[in-house]
C-alpha positions in Angstrom: 12.8 -22.2 -5.1 15.9 -22.5 -7.3 18.9 -20.1 -7.3 17.5 -18.1 -10.3 14.1 -17.7 -8.7 15.7 -16.5 -5.4 17.7 -13.9 -7.3 14.5 -12.8 -9.2 12.5 -12.6 -6.0 15.3 -10.6 -4.3 15.5 -8.1 -7.2 11.8 -7.6 -7.2 11.6 -7.2 -3.4 14.4 -4.7 -3.5 12.7 -2.7 -6.2 9.3 -2.8 -4.5 10.9 -1.8 -1.2 12.7 1.2 -2.9 9.7 2.4 -4.9 6.3 0.8 -3.8 4.3 3.1 -6.1 6.1 2.0 -9.3 3.9 0.4 -11.9 4.6 -3.2 -13.0 5.8 -1.7 -16.3 8.3 0.5 -14.5 9.5 -2.3 -12.3 9.9 -4.6 -15.3 11.9 -2.0 -17.2 14.1 -1.3 -14.2 14.8 -5.0 -13.7 15.2 -5.7 -17.4 12.6 -8.5 -17.5 9.3 -8.9 -19.4 6.1 -7.5 -18.0 4.6 -11.1 -18.0 7.5 -12.4 -15.9 7.2 -9.5 -13.4 3.4 -10.1 -13.2 4.1 -13.8 -12.5 6.7 -12.9 -9.8 4.4 -10.3 -8.1 1.5 -12.7 -8.0 3.7 -15.5 -6.6 5.1 -13.2 -3.9 1.6 -11.9 -3.0 0.5 -15.6 -2.7 3.4 -16.2 -0.4 2.5 -13.2 1.7 5.7 -11.3 0.8 4.0 -8.3 -0.7 0.5 -6.8 -0.4 -1.1 -5.3 -3.5 -3.4 -2.3 -2.9 -5.1 -0.1 -5.5 -5.2 3.6 -5.0 -8.7 4.3 -3.8 -8.7 7.9 -5.0 -7.1 7.2 -8.4 -9.1 8.1 -11.5 -7.3 5.1 -13.2 -8.5 1.9 -11.4 -5.3 0.1 -12.6 -3.0 2.1 -10.3 -1.5 -0.1 -7.6 0.9 0.2 -4.7 3.0 -2.7 -3.7 3.9 -3.0 0.0 6.4 -5.3 1.5 4.9 -7.2 4.4 6.8 -8.0 7.5 7.2 -11.6 6.1 8.4 -10.0 2.8 11.0 -8.0 4.6 12.2 -11.1 6.5 12.4 -13.0 3.2 14.3 -10.1 1.6 16.8 -10.2 4.4 17.2 -14.0 4.1 17.7 -13.8 0.4 20.2 -10.9 0.8 22.2 -12.9 3.3 22.2 -16.0 1.0 23.2 -13.9 -2.0 26.1 -12.3 0.0 27.2 -15.8 1.2 27.3 -17.0 -2.4 29.2 -13.9 -3.6 31.7 -14.2 -0.8 32.4 -17.8 -1.6 32.8 -16.9 -5.3 35.2 -14.1 -4.3 37.3 -16.4 -2.2 37.4 -19.0 -5.0 38.5 -16.3 -7.5 41.1 -15.0 -5.0 42.6 -18.6 -4.7 42.7 -18.9 -8.5 44.5 -15.6 -8.9 47.0 -16.6 -6.2 47.6 -20.0 -8.0 48.1 -18.3 -11.3 50.5 -15.8 -9.8 52.4 -18.6 -8.1 52.6 -20.5 -11.5 53.8 -17.3 -13.2 56.6 -16.9 -10.6 57.6 -20.6 -11.0 57.8 -20.2 -14.8 59.9 -17.1 -14.6 62.6 -18.9 -12.5 
């Protein structure tokens, strides 16, 4: 999986974990992605065993589904979250060094 796919998976896993009974349309709207892309991501994650898709047995509309994070899905969410945090911390450190360098250059110019 590439960096963008990891980020997409993490966002979907977080949304499903937060609101398992949300429809695909609701999830797509919340995430700001197309319904087709969300459908692709949900199917891929179901194939990997990260989420389980169940339909409501007592629903009058047979298209109502609930998305459940599996234990593997929860582990994957944790791995992706850690990876995301590592990337963001490295980016933060890099930006901090850039700011320090700019401030040093600014001081040197003002002398």
